[in-house]
C-alpha positions in Angstrom: -38.0 10.9 84.6 -37.5 7.8 86.6 -35.4 5.2 84.7 -36.9 1.8 84.3 -35.4 -0.9 86.5 -33.1 -3.2 84.6 -34.3 -6.7 84.2 -31.9 -9.5 85.0 -30.5 -11.4 82.0 -32.6 -14.4 80.8 -30.0 -16.9 81.9 -30.1 -15.5 85.5 -33.8 -16.1 85.9 -34.8 -19.2 87.8 -35.8 -22.0 85.4 -39.3 -23.3 85.4 -40.3 -26.9 84.9 -42.1 -27.3 81.5 -44.0 -30.2 80.2 -41.1 -30.9 77.9 -38.7 -31.2 80.9 -41.1 -33.6 82.6 -41.3 -35.7 79.5 -37.6 -35.8 78.8 -36.4 -36.5 82.3 -39.1 -39.0 83.2 -38.7 -41.0 80.0 -34.9 -40.9 80.3 -35.2 -42.3 83.9 -37.5 -45.1 82.7 -35.1 -46.0 79.9 -32.2 -46.0 82.3 -34.0 -48.5 84.6 -34.8 -50.7 81.6 -31.2 -50.6 80.4 -29.8 -51.5 83.8 -32.4 -54.3 84.3 -31.6 -55.7 80.9 -27.9 -55.6 81.5 -28.3 -57.5 84.8 -30.6 -60.0 83.1 -28.1 -60.7 80.4 -25.2 -60.9 82.8 -27.1 -63.5 84.9 -27.8 -65.5 81.8 -24.2 -65.5 80.7 -23.1 -66.7 84.2 -25.7 -69.5 84.0 -24.5 -70.4 80.6 -20.8 -70.6 81.6 -21.4 -72.0 85.1 -24.5 -74.2 84.8 -25.9 -75.5 88.1 -26.9 -79.2 87.9 -29.5 -78.5 90.6 -31.1 -75.6 89.0 -30.5 -75.2 85.3 -32.7 -74.6 82.3 -30.7 -73.9 79.2 -33.7 -72.9 77.1 -34.7 -70.4 79.8 -31.1 -69.0 79.7 -31.3 -68.4 76.0 -34.7 -66.8 76.3 -33.3 -64.5 79.0 -30.5 -63.4 76.7 -32.9 -62.8 73.8 -35.4 -60.8 75.9 -32.7 -58.8 77.6 -30.9 -58.1 74.3 -34.2 -57.0 72.8 -34.9 -54.5 75.6 -31.3 -53.2 75.3 -31.4 -52.7 71.6 -34.6 -50.6 71.9 -34.0 -48.7 75.2 -30.3 -47.8 75.1 -30.5 -45.7 71.9 -33.5 -43.9 73.3 -31.6 -43.2 76.5 -28.6 -41.8 74.6 -30.9 -39.6 72.5 -32.8 -38.3 75.5 -29.5 -37.6 77.3 -28.3 -35.6 74.3 -31.5 -33.5 74.2 -31.2 -32.8 78.0 -27.5 -31.8 77.8 -28.2 -29.5 74.9 -31.0 -27.8 76.9 -28.6 -27.4 79.8 -26.1 -25.7 77.6 -28.7 -23.2 76.4 -30.1 -22.7 79.9 -27.8 -23.9 82.7 -30.4 -23.0 85.3 -32.4 -26.0 84.3 -29.8 -28.2 86.1 -31.4 -26.9 89.3 -34.9 -27.9 88.4 -36.6 -29.4 91.4 -38.3 -32.1 89.3 -34.9 -33.1 87.9 -33.4 -33.2 91.3 -36.2 -35.4 92.7 -35.6 -37.9 89.9 -31.9 -37.8 90.4 -32.2 -38.6 94.1 -34.8 -41.2 93.4 -32.3 -43.0 91.1 -29.7 -42.7 93.9 -32.2 -44.2 96.3 -33.0 -47.1 94.1 -29.4 -47.8 93.3 -28.4 -47.6 97.0 -31.2 -50.0 98.0 -30.2 -52.4 95.3 -26.6 -52.4 96.4 -27.6 -53.0 100.1 -30.0 -55.9 99.2 -27.2 -57.3 97.0 -24.7 -57.3 99.8 -27.3 -58.7 102.3 -27.9 -61.7 99.9 -24.1 -62.2 99.6 -23.7 -62.3 103.4 -26.8 -64.6 103.8 -25.5 -67.0 101.2 -22.1 -66.9 102.8 -23.6 -68.0 106.2 -25.6 -70.7 104.4 -22.4 -72.1 102.9 -23.6 -71.5 99.4 -21.0 -69.0 98.2 -20.4 -70.4 94.7 -18.6 -68.8 91.8 -21.8 -68.2 89.8 -23.5 -66.5 92.7 -20.5 -64.3 93.4 -20.3 -63.3 89.7 -24.0 -62.3 89.7 -23.6 -60.3 92.9 -20.5 -58.6 91.3 -22.4 -57.8 88.1 -25.2 -56.1 90.1 -22.7 -54.2 92.2 -20.8 -52.9 89.2 -23.9 -51.8 87.3 -25.8 -50.2 90.1 -22.6 -48.8 91.5 -21.8 -47.2 88.2 -25.2 -45.6 88.1 -25.0 -44.5 91.7 -21.5 -43.0 91.2 -22.5 -41.1 88.1 -25.5 -39.5 89.6 -23.6 -38.5 92.8 -21.1 -36.8 90.4 -24.1 -35.2 88.6 -25.4 -33.7 91.8 -22.1 -32.1 92.7 -21.1 -30.8 89.3 -22.5 -29.1 86.2 -22.5 -31.8 83.6 -23.1 -29.4 80.7 -19.7 -27.9 81.4 -17.9 -31.2 81.5 -16.8 -33.9 79.1 -17.8 -36.6 81.6 -21.3 -37.3 80.2 -19.8 -37.8 76.8 -17.2 -40.1 78.1 -19.8 -42.1 80.1 -21.9 -42.3 77.0 -19.1 -43.8 74.9 -18.0 -46.2 77.7 -21.6 -47.4 78.2 -22.1 -47.8 74.4 -19.0 -50.0 74.3 -20.3 -52.1 77.2 -23.7 -52.5 75.6 -22.3 -53.4 72.2 -20.0 -55.9 73.8 -22.9 -57.5 75.7 -24.9 -57.7 72.5 -22.1 -59.2 70.4 -21.4 -61.7 73.0 -25.0 -62.8 72.9 -24.5 -63.9 69.2 -21.7 -66.2 70.3 -23.9 -67.7 73.1 -27.3 -67.7 71.5 -26.3 -67.8 67.9 -27.5 -65.9 64.9 -31.2 -65.4 64.1 -30.9 -67.9 61.3 -29.4 -70.5 63.6 -32.1 -69.8 66.2 -34.8 -70.4 63.6 -33.3 -73.8 62.8 -33.3 -74.6 66.5 -37.0 -73.5 66.8 -37.8 -75.8 63.8 -36.2 -78.7 65.7 -38.1 -77.8 68.8 -41.3 -77.9 66.9 -40.4 -81.3 65.5 -39.8 -82.6 69.0 -43.1 -81.1 70.1 -44.9 -82.8 67.2 -43.3 -86.2 68.0 -44.4 -85.9 71.6 -47.9 -85.2 70.5 -47.9 -88.2 68.1 -46.4 -90.4 70.9 -49.3 -89.5 73.2 -51.9 -90.2 70.5 -50.3 -93.5 69.6 -50.3 -94.6 73.3 -53.8 -93.3 73.7 -54.9 -95.3 70.7 -53.4 -98.5 72.1 -55.1 -98.0 75.4 -58.5 -97.9 73.8 -58.0 -100.2 70.8 -55.5 -102.7 72.4 -53.3 -102.4 69.3 -51.0 -99.9 67.8 -52.2 -97.9 64.8 -51.1 -99.2 61.5 -50.3 -95.6 60.3 -50.4 -92.1 61.6 -53.3 -91.3 59.4 -55.5 -93.6 61.5 -55.0 -91.2 64.4 -57.0 -88.5 62.5 -60.1 -87.7 64.5 -62.8 -85.5 63.0 -64.7 -85.1 66.3 -61.7 -83.9 68.4 -60.2 -82.2 65.4 -56.8 -83.9 65.7 -54.7 -84.0 62.6 -51.3 -85.7 62.7 -48.7 -82.9 62.5 -46.2 -82.8 59.7 -42.6 -81.5 59.5 -42.7 -77.7 59.9 -40.2 -77.1 57.0 -40.7 -79.9 54.5 -44.4 -80.5 55.3 -43.7 -84.2 55.0 -45.3 -86.7 57.4 -43.1 -88.1 60.2 -41.9 -91.6 59.8 -43.8 -94.2 62.0 -43.4 -97.9 62.2 -44.5 -100.8 64.4 -41.5 -102.8 65.6 -43.3 -105.2 68.0 -46.9 -105.5 69.4 -45.9 -103.0 72.1 -43.0 -101.2 70.5 -43.0 -98.5 67.8 -40.7 -95.8 66.6 -41.1 -92.2 65.5 -38.5 -90.5 63.2 -37.7 -87.0 62.1 -34.9 -85.2 60.3 -33.3 -82.5 62.4 -31.3 -79.4 61.3 -28.6 -79.7 64.0 -27.5 -81.3 67.2 -29.8 -80.7 70.2 -28.2 -77.7 71.9 -30.0 -78.4 75.2 -28.3 -81.6 76.0 -27.8 -82.7 79.6 -24.0 -83.1 79.1 -23.7 -79.3 79.4 -23.7 -79.7 83.2 -21.4 -82.7 83.4 -23.0 -86.0 84.5 -26.3 -84.4 85.4 -29.1 -84.8 82.9 -31.1 -81.6 82.5 -33.5 -82.3 79.6 -35.0 -79.3 77.9 -37.9 -80.8 75.9 -41.1 -81.4 77.7 -43.5 -84.2 76.9 -47.3 -83.8 76.2 -48.0 -83.3 79.9 -45.2 -80.9 80.5 -43.0 -83.4 82.2 -39.2 -83.2 81.5 -38.1 -86.2 83.5 -39.3 -89.3 81.8 -38.4 -88.8 78.2 -35.2 -88.6 76.3 -35.3 -86.5 73.1 -31.6 -85.9 72.4 -30.6 -85.9 68.8 -27.8 -85.2 66.4 -28.2 -83.4 63.0 -29.9 -85.6 60.4 -32.5 -88.3 60.9 -33.2 -89.6 64.3 -35.6 -92.3 65.4 -37.1 -92.6 68.9 -38.1 -96.1 69.9 -40.8 -96.4 72.5 -42.1 -99.5 74.3 -45.5 -99.3 76.0 -45.6 -100.6 79.5 -49.1 -101.9 80.1 -48.8 -101.3 83.9 -48.0 -97.7 83.3 -50.5 -97.3 80.5 -53.4 -99.7 81.3 -56.1 -100.5 78.8 -59.1 -98.2 79.0 -61.7 -100.2 77.2 -62.5 -102.5 80.1 
């Protein structure tokens, strides 16, 4: 009798790409891109906070970038670590999966994206250098991109040349990246503040927004009536649906008083000092709050903690009467 041919061991058989492999590798790649993008976003925001540019600075936008980048990082990084652990566990069970064509394609795609990012980053650096605009903030931003993308590029070059399931490097990289991510997130609390502090800031922002709306309505009333309203309740309009806003926390009406025929004041009690003051960038004034029309150049809304009154004088030439 002819003996049956011996089958090769299961581990020696070429691995096939399964739907699970596609899901794990593709999702991990997307999470990796989100993590890198969020780290770059947060790094840029930190640089803008520490080195504000008087010509191009928006402190509120800087805080928003830190909040949004941190949110992406908190969600995407744990998913990235979990997916990496699942993939490494699968490689230990079946080392042939390291040679999956699909996985190789994604790896080289990541190398390609990282390399292009580094090249573009260097081109921008040289272009800024020739333009005479090589400032410290820009150099730090370029450096942060180079470090992050370079780290990703270097790791995947190593991954292509080695068998990660037989090495401790992936575990070391996971610990180091976790320390970097935690450090970036903790630093964000010192820059942005705690969630409770941010809520107080948002309450103050709403107060300023309400005062801006009331200011517009008072001026509009004067333009049509040729006199200032005796109280804020007079501004109530059933046709347009306007109701004078009240304090978002206490629900108390804002203080309003007529000082002169063309002068009035609006007052509110704030939780803390305005964190968006122009003195963050030296002598340059970079207001954060916008008026009713979205303009940030013609109104001053700085305030300290406690009650603050804003006096406004109507200029008839700027705000002509409309009842002619």
